[in-house]
Backbone of each chain as ProteinMPNN parsed JSONL, in Angstrom:
{"seq_chain_A": "MVHQHVLDRVFASLADPTRRGILIRLGDGPATIGELAEPTGMSLTGMKKHVRVLEDAGLVVTEKVGRTRQCRLGVAPLDEAMAWISFHQRLWGRRLDGLDAYLTLQPGSKGQDS", "coords_chain_A": {"N_chain_A": [[0.833, -1.2, 0.0], [0.536, 2.167, -0.865], [1.572, 5.052, 0.789], [0.331, 8.056, 0.508], [0.874, 10.517, 1.788], [3.349, 10.064, 2.848], [4.91, 9.736, 0.561], [4.555, 12.325, -0.494], [5.996, 13.877, 1.378], [8.563, 12.729, 1.303], [9.39, 13.07, -1.389], [9.235, 15.885, -1.528], [11.196, 16.519, 0.325], [13.44, 15.634, -1.014], [13.66, 17.434, -3.021], [15.582, 19.422, -2.949], [18.852, 20.633, -3.183], [20.577, 20.989, -0.978], [19.435, 19.402, 1.007], [19.575, 16.903, -0.232], [22.297, 16.709, -0.244], [22.805, 16.528, 2.515], [21.781, 13.994, 3.066], [23.53, 12.441, 1.577], [25.927, 13.001, 2.908], [25.315, 11.926, 5.442], [25.261, 9.332, 4.771], [27.821, 8.551, 5.07], [28.045, 8.289, 7.73], [26.868, 9.089, 11.104], [26.26, 12.547, 12.08], [26.658, 15.747, 13.663], [24.477, 18.672, 13.868], [26.1, 20.892, 13.594], [28.37, 19.812, 12.344], [27.222, 19.113, 9.94], [26.518, 21.6, 8.968], [28.905, 23.049, 8.745], [30.707, 22.488, 6.348], [29.073, 23.595, 4.381], [28.79, 26.251, 4.818], [26.519, 27.239, 5.845], [24.166, 28.647, 8.206], [23.63, 27.484, 11.615], [20.963, 27.553, 12.291], [19.701, 27.59, 9.787], [20.537, 25.106, 8.812], [19.358, 23.434, 10.7], [16.665, 23.718, 10.016], [16.534, 22.465, 7.508], [17.238, 19.868, 8.284], [15.096, 19.289, 9.912], [13.01, 19.1, 8.054], [13.794, 16.806, 6.662], [13.667, 15.04, 8.763], [10.94, 15.053, 9.41], [10.022, 13.732, 7.208], [10.944, 11.273, 7.703], [13.359, 10.545, 6.742], [15.645, 11.145, 8.023], [16.949, 10.589, 11.266], [17.058, 12.048, 14.44], [18.885, 12.679, 17.466], [19.27, 13.8, 20.732], [22.368, 14.344, 22.063], [24.109, 14.9, 24.752], [25.05, 18.206, 24.552], [24.675, 18.465, 21.916], [22.982, 17.709, 18.77], [22.609, 14.682, 17.358], [22.62, 13.37, 14.094], [21.302, 10.914, 11.938], [20.907, 8.549, 9.194], [17.631, 7.556, 8.242], [16.483, 5.376, 6.447], [14.173, 4.035, 5.434], [11.69, 5.23, 4.2], [12.644, 5.982, 1.739], [12.722, 3.709, 0.239], [10.045, 3.409, -0.414], [9.586, 5.623, -2.032], [11.329, 5.048, -4.143], [10.228, 2.675, -5.006], [7.784, 3.57, -5.968], [8.518, 5.253, -8.176], [9.929, 3.381, -9.683], [8.061, 1.33, -10.221], [6.091, 2.648, -11.792], [7.664, 3.573, -13.821], [8.544, 1.234, -15.065], [6.114, 0.286, -15.982], [5.361, 2.373, -17.73], [7.499, 2.215, -19.456], [7.099, -0.253, -20.691], [4.724, 0.298, -22.023], [5.523, 2.358, -23.732], [7.417, 1.008, -25.239], [5.719, -0.766, -26.526], [4.231, 1.019, -28.031], [6.19, 2.051, -29.711], [6.826, -0.264, -31.183], [4.394, -0.646, -32.418], [4.155, 1.696, -33.952], [6.295, 1.358, -35.672], [5.361, -0.603, -37.281], [3.384, 0.589, -38.749], [2.251, 1.732, -41.926], [4.018, 4.287, -43.577], [4.815, 5.361, -41.226], [6.779, 7.013, -38.652], [8.738, 5.268, -37.911], [9.155, 3.708, -40.2], [9.786, 5.582, -42.099], [12.16, 6.722, -41.358]], "CA_chain_A": [[0.0, 0.0, 0.0], [1.316, 3.401, -0.964], [1.131, 6.107, 1.691], [0.486, 9.277, -0.288], [1.495, 11.616, 2.541], [4.776, 9.735, 2.988], [5.516, 10.082, -0.734], [4.586, 13.802, -0.571], [7.086, 14.418, 2.207], [9.869, 12.235, 0.85], [9.748, 13.75, -2.64], [9.478, 17.297, -1.214], [12.502, 16.576, 0.992], [14.518, 15.393, -1.983], [13.625, 18.489, -4.035], [16.488, 20.507, -2.557], [20.227, 20.096, -3.244], [21.184, 20.947, 0.364], [18.914, 18.221, 1.711], [20.177, 15.704, -0.843], [23.684, 16.699, 0.258], [22.794, 16.038, 3.908], [21.594, 12.538, 3.016], [24.79, 11.851, 1.088], [26.886, 13.125, 4.01], [24.951, 10.988, 6.513], [25.604, 7.993, 4.279], [29.172, 8.274, 5.577], [27.961, 8.084, 9.174], [26.144, 10.143, 11.816], [26.922, 13.853, 12.203], [25.884, 16.762, 14.392], [24.009, 19.786, 13.034], [27.273, 21.72, 13.338], [29.207, 19.128, 11.34], [26.527, 19.189, 8.645], [26.497, 22.998, 8.508], [30.258, 23.597, 8.547], [31.215, 22.54, 4.958], [28.155, 24.304, 3.473], [28.791, 27.677, 5.131], [25.154, 27.604, 6.244], [24.009, 28.866, 9.645], [23.059, 26.345, 12.337], [19.495, 27.674, 12.194], [19.323, 27.164, 8.434], [20.742, 23.656, 8.708], [18.325, 22.785, 11.528], [15.406, 23.715, 9.256], [16.621, 21.405, 6.497], [17.229, 18.574, 8.979], [13.729, 19.087, 10.389], [12.219, 18.637, 6.898], [14.183, 15.414, 6.428], [13.191, 14.267, 9.916], [9.481, 14.924, 9.253], [9.794, 12.744, 6.147], [11.469, 9.986, 8.165], [14.613, 10.221, 6.054], [16.724, 11.354, 8.991], [16.57, 10.438, 12.667], [17.98, 12.837, 15.259], [18.896, 12.308, 18.883], [20.024, 14.747, 21.554], [23.494, 13.695, 22.744], [24.734, 16.0, 25.5], [24.587, 19.527, 24.088], [24.523, 18.469, 20.449], [21.951, 16.839, 18.196], [23.226, 13.743, 16.421], [21.71, 13.028, 12.986], [21.68, 9.74, 11.143], [19.941, 8.177, 8.163], [16.481, 6.667, 8.485], [16.268, 5.25, 4.99], [13.007, 3.254, 5.002], [10.752, 5.828, 3.247], [13.257, 6.084, 0.416], [12.282, 2.503, -0.478], [8.702, 3.646, -0.926], [9.721, 6.575, -3.136], [11.937, 4.374, -5.281], [9.262, 1.686, -5.498], [6.783, 4.292, -6.757], [9.11, 5.632, -9.465], [10.333, 2.178, -10.404], [6.863, 0.637, -10.68], [5.452, 3.371, -12.885], [8.602, 3.667, -14.926], [8.491, -0.042, -15.795], [4.801, 0.265, -16.635], [5.42, 3.295, -18.856], [8.501, 1.679, -20.381], [6.474, -1.313, -21.487], [3.741, 0.905, -22.929], [6.24, 3.1, -24.772], [7.98, -0.017, -26.126], [4.604, -1.258, -27.327], [3.888, 2.082, -28.97], [7.284, 2.044, -30.696], [6.65, -1.438, -32.043], [3.179, -0.396, -33.194], [4.434, 2.747, -34.943], [7.22, 0.812, -36.661], [4.607, -1.471, -38.196], [2.4, 1.36, -39.508], [2.725, 2.282, -43.212], [4.257, 5.734, -43.55], [5.08, 5.808, -39.857], [8.12, 7.547, -38.408], [9.636, 4.12, -37.837], [9.515, 3.246, -41.535], [10.329, 6.689, -42.888], [13.512, 7.129, -40.945]], "C_chain_A": [[0.875, 1.26, 0.0], [0.726, 4.438, -0.005], [1.402, 7.438, 1.007], [1.205, 10.372, 0.498], [2.985, 11.344, 2.776], [5.503, 10.113, 1.703], [5.619, 11.597, -0.891], [5.815, 14.342, 0.161], [8.465, 13.98, 1.724], [10.29, 12.978, -0.418], [10.031, 15.24, -2.383], [10.847, 17.464, -0.536], [13.646, 16.487, -0.007], [14.643, 16.516, -3.017], [14.532, 19.665, -3.697], [17.915, 19.96, -2.492], [20.904, 20.037, -1.873], [20.722, 19.694, 1.102], [19.438, 16.931, 1.091], [21.626, 15.576, -0.368], [23.778, 16.17, 1.68], [22.666, 14.517, 3.908], [22.877, 11.836, 2.568], [25.83, 11.867, 2.208], [26.597, 12.102, 5.103], [25.142, 9.536, 6.072], [26.987, 7.572, 4.734], [29.18, 8.002, 7.073], [27.263, 9.257, 9.836], [26.957, 11.435, 11.912], [26.036, 14.773, 13.025], [25.41, 17.832, 13.401], [25.207, 20.665, 12.641], [28.174, 21.11, 12.263], [28.557, 19.153, 9.956], [26.606, 20.599, 8.065], [27.869, 23.464, 8.041], [30.723, 23.633, 7.077], [30.323, 23.337, 4.004], [28.204, 25.813, 3.681], [27.427, 28.168, 5.574], [25.108, 27.827, 7.755], [23.429, 27.613, 10.293], [21.537, 26.345, 12.218], [19.003, 27.192, 10.832], [19.429, 25.655, 8.296], [19.691, 22.894, 9.508], [17.003, 22.673, 10.77], [15.409, 22.591, 8.214], [16.538, 20.021, 7.153], [15.814, 18.25, 9.456], [12.828, 18.55, 9.256], [12.515, 17.159, 6.627], [13.668, 14.506, 7.543], [11.681, 14.028, 9.804], [9.141, 13.868, 8.197], [10.284, 11.362, 6.552], [12.785, 9.604, 7.512], [15.818, 10.368, 6.97], [16.149, 11.17, 10.4], [17.562, 11.263, 13.475], [17.81, 12.456, 16.729], [19.762, 13.31, 19.635], [21.126, 13.964, 22.278], [24.266, 14.811, 23.439], [24.169, 17.321, 25.005], [24.413, 19.578, 22.575], [23.375, 17.561, 20.019], [22.599, 15.988, 17.112], [22.193, 13.345, 15.346], [22.227, 11.766, 12.295], [20.566, 9.393, 10.167], [18.812, 7.331, 8.717], [15.896, 6.351, 7.125], [14.953, 4.621, 4.544], [12.098, 3.953, 3.986], [11.318, 5.982, 1.841], [12.885, 4.862, -0.425], [10.944, 2.756, -1.15], [8.75, 4.586, -2.141], [10.293, 5.874, -4.358], [10.96, 3.364, -5.874], [8.22, 2.376, -6.376], [7.34, 4.622, -8.144], [9.34, 4.38, -10.309], [9.123, 1.47, -11.01], [6.266, 1.335, -11.899], [6.365, 3.485, -14.093], [8.599, 2.382, -15.759], [7.206, -0.129, -16.606], [4.836, 1.138, -17.887], [6.375, 2.764, -19.913], [7.877, 0.645, -21.287], [5.501, -0.714, -22.488], [4.419, 1.66, -24.058], [6.877, 2.134, -25.753], [6.902, -0.512, -27.076], [4.219, -0.253, -28.401], [4.926, 2.154, -30.089], [7.089, 0.932, -31.715], [5.461, -1.217, -32.972], [3.458, 0.605, -34.314], [5.334, 2.231, -36.047], [6.467, -0.008, -37.709], [3.622, -0.7, -39.061], [2.987, 1.865, -40.825], [2.895, 3.796, -43.09], [4.53, 6.271, -42.166], [6.5, 6.322, -39.762], [9.148, 6.419, -38.453], [10.081, 3.663, -39.207], [10.173, 4.338, -42.359], [11.79, 6.952, -42.568], [14.566, 6.117, -41.374]], "O_chain_A": [[1.825, 1.379, 0.774], [-0.483, 4.668, 0.002], [2.543, 7.893, 0.931], [2.049, 11.078, -0.054], [3.783, 12.274, 2.889], [6.57, 10.728, 1.738], [6.636, 12.106, -1.362], [6.568, 15.156, -0.373], [9.415, 14.762, 1.735], [11.419, 13.46, -0.511], [10.967, 15.796, -2.959], [11.562, 18.431, -0.796], [14.67, 17.158, 0.124], [15.6, 16.554, -3.79], [14.268, 20.79, -4.122], [18.168, 18.952, -1.832], [21.713, 19.144, -1.623], [21.521, 19.01, 1.743], [19.716, 15.969, 1.807], [22.115, 14.473, -0.123], [24.717, 15.449, 2.018], [23.36, 13.832, 4.659], [23.257, 10.793, 3.099], [26.526, 10.878, 2.434], [27.518, 11.481, 5.634], [25.179, 8.626, 6.901], [27.297, 6.382, 4.782], [30.181, 7.546, 7.625], [27.08, 10.304, 9.215], [28.185, 11.415, 11.834], [24.818, 14.601, 13.076], [25.871, 17.893, 12.261], [25.308, 21.12, 11.501], [28.673, 21.813, 11.385], [29.243, 19.208, 8.935], [26.739, 20.785, 6.855], [27.98, 24.189, 7.052], [31.101, 24.7, 6.594], [30.773, 23.718, 2.924], [27.726, 26.574, 2.84], [27.199, 29.373, 5.672], [25.915, 27.265, 8.495], [22.816, 26.783, 9.622], [20.906, 25.299, 12.067], [18.007, 26.474, 10.741], [18.543, 25.003, 7.744], [19.193, 21.856, 9.073], [16.307, 21.662, 10.868], [14.426, 21.866, 8.059], [15.862, 19.123, 6.651], [15.381, 17.099, 9.414], [12.0, 17.666, 9.475], [11.604, 16.366, 6.394], [13.283, 13.361, 7.304], [11.203, 12.926, 10.074], [8.11, 13.2, 8.279], [10.067, 10.388, 5.831], [13.278, 8.491, 7.693], [16.876, 9.789, 6.724], [15.011, 11.548, 10.677], [18.768, 11.194, 13.236], [16.759, 11.985, 17.163], [20.87, 13.624, 19.202], [20.836, 13.027, 23.022], [24.988, 15.573, 22.796], [22.957, 17.536, 25.033], [24.046, 20.614, 22.02], [22.869, 16.756, 20.801], [23.071, 16.495, 16.094], [21.046, 13.027, 15.661], [23.429, 11.588, 12.101], [19.439, 9.872, 10.289], [19.034, 6.479, 9.577], [14.928, 6.978, 6.696], [14.642, 4.674, 3.354], [11.75, 3.333, 2.981], [10.57, 6.098, 0.87], [12.748, 4.958, -1.644], [10.728, 2.372, -2.3], [8.056, 4.376, -3.136], [9.814, 6.071, -5.474], [10.874, 3.215, -7.093], [7.818, 1.837, -7.407], [6.718, 4.312, -9.161], [8.992, 4.333, -11.489], [9.153, 1.06, -12.17], [5.974, 0.697, -12.91], [5.91, 3.493, -15.237], [8.644, 2.425, -16.989], [7.207, -0.558, -17.759], [4.406, 0.72, -18.962], [6.103, 2.849, -21.11], [8.091, 0.655, -22.5], [5.439, -1.138, -23.642], [3.965, 1.62, -25.202], [6.888, 2.387, -26.958], [7.134, -0.66, -28.275], [3.919, -0.623, -29.536], [4.582, 2.301, -31.262], [7.172, 1.142, -32.925], [5.51, -1.552, -34.155], [3.061, 0.403, -35.462], [5.179, 2.601, -37.211], [6.881, -0.096, -38.865], [3.073, -1.259, -40.011], [4.107, 2.374, -40.841], [2.023, 4.491, -42.567], [4.487, 7.48, -41.94], [7.32, 6.106, -40.654], [10.26, 6.581, -38.955], [11.234, 3.273, -39.39], [11.014, 4.062, -43.215], [12.559, 7.363, -43.437], [15.752, 6.309, -41.105]]}, "seq_chain_B": "MVHQHVLDRVFASLADPTRRGILIRLGDGPATIGELAEPTGMSLTGMKKHVRVLEDAGLVVTEKVGRTRQCRLGVAPLDEAMAWISFHQRLWGRRLDGLDAYLTLQPGSKGQDS", "coords_chain_B": {"N_chain_B": [[26.678, 12.581, -15.114], [25.066, 14.46, -12.636], [22.249, 16.527, -12.821], [21.521, 19.035, -10.872], [19.424, 20.941, -10.832], [17.541, 19.727, -12.407], [16.906, 17.459, -10.901], [15.866, 18.797, -8.643], [13.479, 19.898, -9.707], [12.129, 17.638, -10.671], [11.744, 16.035, -8.36], [10.265, 17.862, -6.825], [8.002, 18.059, -8.421], [6.968, 15.512, -8.12], [6.105, 15.546, -5.568], [3.41, 15.739, -4.958], [0.147, 14.497, -4.747], [-1.834, 14.825, -6.74], [-0.338, 15.464, -8.992], [1.221, 13.146, -9.223], [-0.842, 11.447, -9.803], [-1.619, 12.402, -12.317], [0.576, 11.647, -13.87], [0.348, 8.876, -13.688], [-2.131, 8.508, -14.96], [-1.443, 9.441, -17.53], [0.225, 7.467, -18.257], [-1.421, 5.614, -19.338], [-1.908, 6.647, -21.768], [-2.037, 9.53, -24.02], [-3.719, 12.591, -23.012], [-6.181, 15.206, -22.845], [-6.196, 18.444, -21.175], [-8.733, 18.802, -20.131], [-9.678, 16.165, -19.994], [-7.939, 15.186, -18.105], [-8.659, 16.727, -15.919], [-11.352, 16.146, -15.42], [-12.039, 13.554, -13.993], [-11.029, 14.238, -11.503], [-12.422, 16.34, -10.51], [-11.375, 18.794, -10.484], [-10.732, 22.246, -11.359], [-10.237, 23.495, -14.735], [-8.272, 25.428, -14.8], [-6.864, 24.945, -12.426], [-5.901, 22.376, -12.998], [-4.319, 22.929, -15.212], [-2.236, 24.346, -14.017], [-0.95, 22.362, -12.491], [-0.143, 20.673, -14.565], [1.609, 22.353, -15.877], [3.701, 22.524, -14.009], [4.651, 19.895, -14.114], [5.423, 19.881, -16.748], [7.463, 21.798, -16.822], [9.337, 20.369, -15.445], [9.959, 18.501, -17.257], [8.637, 16.137, -17.234], [6.227, 15.844, -18.419], [4.95, 16.34, -21.677], [3.454, 18.807, -23.662], [1.106, 19.653, -26.235], [-0.425, 21.793, -28.535], [-3.433, 20.979, -29.922], [-5.62, 21.653, -32.242], [-8.263, 23.127, -30.601], [-7.629, 22.214, -28.161], [-5.301, 21.153, -25.564], [-2.998, 18.712, -25.801], [-1.672, 16.254, -23.689], [1.196, 14.357, -22.835], [3.354, 11.704, -21.617], [6.714, 12.485, -20.73], [9.242, 10.867, -20.115], [12.013, 10.86, -19.526], [13.486, 12.452, -17.428], [12.739, 11.133, -15.141], [14.26, 8.895, -15.015], [16.675, 9.92, -14.152], [16.03, 10.8, -11.583], [15.378, 8.358, -10.39], [17.775, 7.049, -10.654], [19.357, 8.558, -8.959], [18.199, 8.115, -6.373], [18.42, 5.326, -6.281], [21.183, 4.841, -6.522], [22.254, 6.032, -4.175], [20.835, 4.694, -2.285], [21.71, 2.064, -2.545], [24.333, 2.424, -1.815], [24.041, 3.313, 0.851], [22.762, 1.108, 1.843], [24.716, -0.866, 1.715], [26.498, 0.194, 3.544], [24.993, 0.204, 5.878], [24.546, -2.522, 6.135], [27.139, -3.321, 6.607], [27.564, -2.065, 9.045], [25.721, -3.395, 10.641], [26.824, -5.988, 10.585], [29.196, -5.459, 11.862], [28.301, -4.6, 14.39], [27.131, -6.936, 15.301], [29.287, -8.443, 15.787], [30.44, -7.283, 17.978], [31.271, -7.516, 21.432], [28.697, -7.741, 23.817], [27.014, -6.333, 22.203], [24.018, -5.129, 20.536], [23.349, -6.988, 18.655], [24.357, -9.398, 19.727], [23.117, -9.537, 22.155], [20.431, -9.85, 21.658]], "CA_chain_B": [[26.628, 13.844, -14.373], [23.739, 14.738, -12.098], [21.821, 17.907, -12.988], [20.82, 19.328, -9.618], [18.169, 21.651, -11.045], [16.578, 18.743, -12.937], [16.446, 16.681, -9.739], [15.001, 19.69, -7.848], [12.158, 20.03, -10.335], [11.461, 16.33, -10.761], [11.288, 15.642, -7.021], [9.192, 18.782, -6.423], [6.814, 17.662, -9.186], [6.43, 14.24, -7.6], [5.7, 15.73, -4.161], [1.986, 16.1, -4.914], [-0.628, 13.331, -5.202], [-2.519, 15.117, -8.014], [0.625, 15.361, -10.096], [1.544, 11.721, -9.413], [-2.023, 10.888, -10.47], [-1.562, 12.782, -13.742], [1.584, 10.794, -14.519], [-0.222, 7.526, -13.78], [-3.149, 8.567, -16.012], [-0.798, 9.581, -18.838], [0.807, 6.152, -18.546], [-2.42, 4.904, -20.15], [-2.0, 7.28, -23.083], [-2.197, 10.985, -23.985], [-5.022, 13.107, -22.583], [-6.291, 16.669, -22.839], [-6.324, 19.03, -19.837], [-10.105, 18.521, -19.71], [-9.768, 14.738, -19.632], [-7.198, 15.007, -16.845], [-9.362, 17.411, -14.834], [-12.703, 15.615, -15.218], [-12.23, 12.6, -12.886], [-10.548, 14.773, -10.22], [-13.317, 17.411, -10.072], [-10.573, 20.022, -10.399], [-10.985, 23.2, -12.449], [-9.243, 23.448, -15.814], [-7.164, 26.314, -14.406], [-6.08, 24.219, -11.431], [-5.197, 21.273, -13.663], [-3.277, 23.527, -16.058], [-1.092, 24.696, -13.159], [-0.221, 21.128, -12.184], [0.495, 20.183, -15.796], [2.736, 23.243, -16.133], [4.801, 22.111, -13.117], [5.199, 18.648, -14.678], [6.047, 20.234, -18.031], [8.73, 22.473, -16.496], [10.279, 19.334, -14.993], [10.21, 17.59, -18.38], [7.943, 14.858, -17.017], [5.08, 15.829, -19.322], [5.088, 17.168, -22.875], [2.118, 19.179, -24.137], [1.062, 20.111, -27.631], [-1.722, 22.367, -28.898], [-4.077, 20.255, -31.025], [-6.898, 22.364, -32.436], [-8.572, 24.017, -29.476], [-7.258, 21.566, -26.888], [-3.877, 20.91, -25.333], [-2.779, 17.283, -25.585], [-0.556, 16.002, -22.75], [1.71, 12.98, -22.821], [4.517, 11.515, -20.751], [8.09, 12.719, -21.181], [9.735, 10.165, -18.913], [13.462, 10.834, -19.347], [14.064, 12.898, -16.154], [12.427, 10.186, -14.08], [15.425, 8.009, -14.935], [17.692, 10.603, -13.364], [15.568, 10.771, -10.193], [15.491, 7.006, -9.867], [19.204, 6.739, -10.558], [19.874, 9.21, -7.755], [17.736, 7.364, -5.199], [18.928, 3.963, -6.352], [22.622, 4.859, -6.264], [22.536, 6.319, -2.773], [20.228, 3.653, -1.468], [22.632, 0.915, -2.556], [25.504, 2.839, -1.049], [23.655, 3.305, 2.261], [22.436, -0.285, 2.174], [25.972, -1.581, 1.972], [27.094, 0.711, 4.777], [24.182, -0.258, 7.011], [24.845, -3.947, 6.261], [28.457, -3.396, 7.237], [27.395, -1.659, 10.446], [25.028, -4.532, 11.268], [27.781, -7.078, 10.752], [30.157, -4.983, 12.859], [27.65, -4.596, 15.706], [26.89, -8.333, 15.665], [30.561, -9.019, 16.244], [30.908, -6.601, 19.179], [30.818, -8.092, 22.694], [27.657, -6.935, 24.476], [26.281, -5.521, 21.243], [22.608, -5.443, 20.355], [23.29, -8.213, 17.836], [24.608, -10.578, 20.552], [22.188, -9.547, 23.288], [19.051, -10.182, 21.295]], "C_chain_B": [[25.197, 14.114, -13.895], [23.423, 16.224, -12.293], [20.951, 18.265, -11.799], [19.475, 19.994, -9.875], [17.099, 20.732, -11.635], [16.017, 17.922, -11.783], [15.508, 17.521, -8.869], [13.577, 19.69, -8.412], [11.405, 18.707, -10.375], [10.916, 15.93, -9.396], [10.15, 16.564, -6.548], [7.885, 18.441, -7.156], [6.142, 16.443, -8.578], [5.862, 14.383, -6.188], [4.233, 16.129, -4.027], [1.158, 14.955, -5.489], [-1.382, 13.571, -6.511], [-1.553, 14.945, -9.174], [1.074, 13.911, -10.309], [0.388, 11.038, -10.136], [-2.034, 11.197, -11.966], [-0.582, 11.876, -14.484], [1.044, 9.373, -14.706], [-1.257, 7.489, -14.913], [-2.503, 8.622, -17.383], [-0.03, 8.313, -19.224], [-0.129, 5.31, -19.393], [-2.532, 5.474, -21.562], [-2.223, 8.767, -22.932], [-3.605, 11.386, -23.553], [-5.006, 14.622, -22.684], [-6.382, 17.146, -21.383], [-7.716, 18.696, -19.272], [-10.269, 17.072, -19.247], [-9.027, 14.449, -18.328], [-7.986, 15.579, -15.672], [-10.641, 16.68, -14.434], [-12.824, 14.64, -14.029], [-11.812, 13.152, -11.527], [-11.512, 15.82, -9.659], [-12.592, 18.745, -9.94], [-10.928, 20.952, -11.562], [-9.903, 23.048, -13.515], [-8.019, 24.288, -15.443], [-6.251, 25.609, -13.398], [-5.269, 23.111, -12.078], [-4.061, 21.794, -14.527], [-2.025, 23.839, -15.248], [-0.254, 23.458, -12.835], [0.532, 20.601, -13.414], [1.715, 21.047, -16.128], [3.951, 22.86, -15.264], [5.479, 20.852, -13.67], [5.941, 18.921, -15.987], [7.411, 20.9, -17.792], [9.789, 21.465, -16.058], [10.624, 18.36, -16.112], [9.486, 16.259, -18.245], [6.73, 14.716, -17.933], [5.399, 16.748, -20.497], [3.676, 17.533, -23.321], [2.21, 19.761, -25.541], [-0.343, 20.63, -27.909], [-2.262, 21.571, -30.093], [-5.467, 20.854, -31.198], [-7.12, 23.301, -31.262], [-8.189, 23.398, -28.137], [-5.742, 21.431, -26.769], [-3.701, 19.442, -24.946], [-1.542, 17.098, -24.683], [-0.113, 14.554, -22.877], [2.964, 12.915, -21.948], [5.809, 11.904, -21.449], [8.983, 12.161, -20.087], [11.223, 10.315, -18.61], [13.952, 11.295, -17.968], [13.762, 11.973, -14.991], [13.581, 9.19, -13.9], [16.467, 8.606, -13.996], [17.336, 10.573, -11.87], [15.739, 9.381, -9.602], [16.958, 6.623, -9.694], [19.782, 7.346, -9.28], [19.497, 8.412, -6.505], [18.425, 6.002, -5.15], [20.41, 3.905, -5.968], [22.909, 5.039, -4.776], [21.951, 5.258, -1.859], [21.137, 2.417, -1.398], [23.842, 1.204, -1.683], [25.205, 2.756, 0.448], [23.392, 1.885, 2.72], [23.692, -1.041, 2.543], [26.573, -1.132, 3.29], [26.329, 0.228, 5.998], [24.403, -1.748, 7.226], [26.166, -4.12, 7.004], [28.379, -3.063, 8.718], [26.73, -2.783, 11.238], [26.015, -5.65, 11.588], [28.776, -6.719, 11.862], [29.558, -5.077, 14.265], [27.443, -6.024, 16.21], [28.157, -8.95, 16.25], [31.057, -8.401, 17.556], [30.405, -7.288, 20.445], [29.767, -7.16, 23.321], [26.873, -6.077, 23.513], [24.841, -5.968, 21.171], [22.454, -6.786, 19.631], [23.455, -9.459, 18.699], [23.584, -10.679, 21.693], [20.816, -10.094, 22.923], [18.874, -11.668, 21.048]], "O_chain_B": [[24.244, 14.005, -14.667], [24.243, 17.08, -11.964], [19.793, 17.856, -11.717], [18.487, 19.662, -9.221], [15.906, 20.924, -11.4], [14.807, 17.712, -11.69], [14.478, 17.028, -8.409], [12.605, 19.503, -7.68], [10.197, 18.66, -10.144], [9.757, 15.53, -9.282], [9.186, 16.097, -5.942], [6.802, 18.527, -6.579], [4.916, 16.349, -8.526], [5.221, 13.468, -5.672], [3.865, 16.798, -3.061], [1.432, 14.49, -6.595], [-1.558, 12.647, -7.304], [-1.894, 14.362, -10.204], [1.284, 13.491, -11.447], [0.6, 10.163, -10.976], [-2.413, 10.354, -12.779], [-0.869, 11.398, -15.582], [1.255, 8.749, -15.746], [-1.265, 6.563, -15.723], [-2.946, 7.938, -18.306], [0.319, 8.123, -20.389], [0.312, 4.395, -20.089], [-3.159, 4.879, -22.438], [-2.562, 9.234, -21.845], [-4.557, 10.622, -23.708], [-3.948, 15.247, -22.618], [-6.616, 16.349, -20.475], [-7.857, 18.355, -18.098], [-10.916, 16.799, -18.236], [-9.43, 13.585, -17.549], [-7.995, 15.014, -14.579], [-10.975, 16.603, -13.251], [-13.638, 14.879, -13.137], [-12.197, 12.597, -10.497], [-11.44, 16.158, -8.478], [-13.116, 19.698, -9.365], [-11.37, 20.498, -12.618], [-8.81, 22.547, -13.25], [-6.882, 23.913, -15.732], [-5.026, 25.669, -13.505], [-4.096, 22.92, -11.756], [-2.983, 21.202, -14.581], [-0.903, 23.633, -15.71], [0.975, 23.489, -12.893], [1.674, 20.151, -13.32], [2.73, 20.538, -16.602], [5.087, 22.875, -15.738], [6.706, 20.751, -13.693], [6.948, 18.282, -16.294], [8.387, 20.597, -18.48], [10.984, 21.674, -16.269], [11.48, 17.492, -15.94], [9.696, 15.353, -19.051], [6.262, 13.607, -18.191], [6.032, 17.792, -20.336], [2.796, 16.673, -23.357], [3.242, 20.282, -25.962], [-1.332, 19.985, -27.56], [-1.622, 21.502, -31.143], [-6.372, 20.597, -30.405], [-6.286, 24.155, -30.962], [-8.407, 24.006, -27.089], [-5.008, 21.578, -27.747], [-4.187, 18.992, -23.908], [-0.503, 17.72, -24.905], [-0.933, 13.645, -23.01], [3.549, 13.938, -21.594], [5.964, 11.666, -22.647], [9.435, 12.907, -19.218], [11.659, 9.928, -17.525], [14.769, 10.596, -17.368], [14.446, 12.015, -13.968], [13.844, 8.71, -12.798], [17.058, 7.913, -13.168], [18.194, 10.356, -11.014], [16.186, 9.23, -8.465], [17.335, 5.965, -8.725], [20.598, 6.721, -8.602], [20.353, 8.075, -5.687], [18.942, 5.586, -4.113], [20.835, 3.043, -5.199], [23.701, 4.3, -4.191], [22.498, 4.962, -0.797], [21.307, 1.812, -0.34], [24.309, 0.355, -0.923], [25.993, 2.21, 1.219], [23.746, 1.501, 3.835], [23.737, -1.76, 3.542], [27.09, -1.94, 4.061], [26.92, -0.115, 7.022], [24.445, -2.205, 8.368], [26.29, -4.951, 7.903], [29.039, -3.694, 9.544], [27.129, -3.083, 12.363], [26.043, -6.184, 12.698], [29.144, -7.558, 12.684], [30.199, -5.557, 15.2], [27.566, -6.288, 17.406], [28.104, -9.851, 17.087], [31.981, -8.925, 18.178], [29.221, -7.615, 20.529], [29.942, -5.942, 23.346], [26.14, -5.184, 23.937], [24.476, -7.033, 21.67], [21.576, -7.592, 19.939], [22.791, -10.468, 18.462], [23.237, -11.775, 22.134], [20.131, -10.709, 23.74], [17.771, -12.115, 20.733]]}, "name": "protein", "num_of_chains": 2, "seq": "MVHQHVLDRVFASLADPTRRGILIRLGDGPATIGELAEPTGMSLTGMKKHVRVLEDAGLVVTEKVGRTRQCRLGVAPLDEAMAWISFHQRLWGRRLDGLDAYLTLQPGSKGQDSMVHQHVLDRVFASLADPTRRGILIRLGDGPATIGELAEPTGMSLTGMKKHVRVLEDAGLVVTEKVGRTRQCRLGVAPLDEAMAWISFHQRLWGRRLDGLDAYLTLQPGSKGQDS"}
């Protein structure tokens, strides 16, 4: 079963290069907000906002450790997003293949003219 | 090479259930704005806005045919979006597998305690 609101949040989260960068960085291991912000030159407040969006989508999990907030990947919803794209892409691929084959067989079609 | 602005637009386009619905519908074949709007109960103006977002992302191609605008799938950028998710997911998967194996081997780890 597809959870539309999960897909909404996951795709919206991925629609920003900074947030995609955070996910890539966390693929190397957990990091604090400060460690995520430092290489980007972004303020802690700005970085916190991006992390919050990823957290709301379930793509990132955060935990207070002493005075810092540790962030790590929570990848499960990404499966759902990929499954959605993959499923429809295969479906469309088959239909487009079928259309190609059909057009190639039509007299005067693009397939025969070219 | 990953085109960040393409990924931004594709993911933002997919972050809405109406727009995902349009892509699914167009998987069955081309449709006019009116045909897309009708089953949703949405106004033509509202549907046009969604189609424009998909068009800007390259996910939909439209063409003026007589007095109507015909819409069809333009699937290429979806490959890029899936490639991005797929690549990082595999990368993270391997790292998480490695972490699991590592934790299982640690004395007193969750892997051994459970």
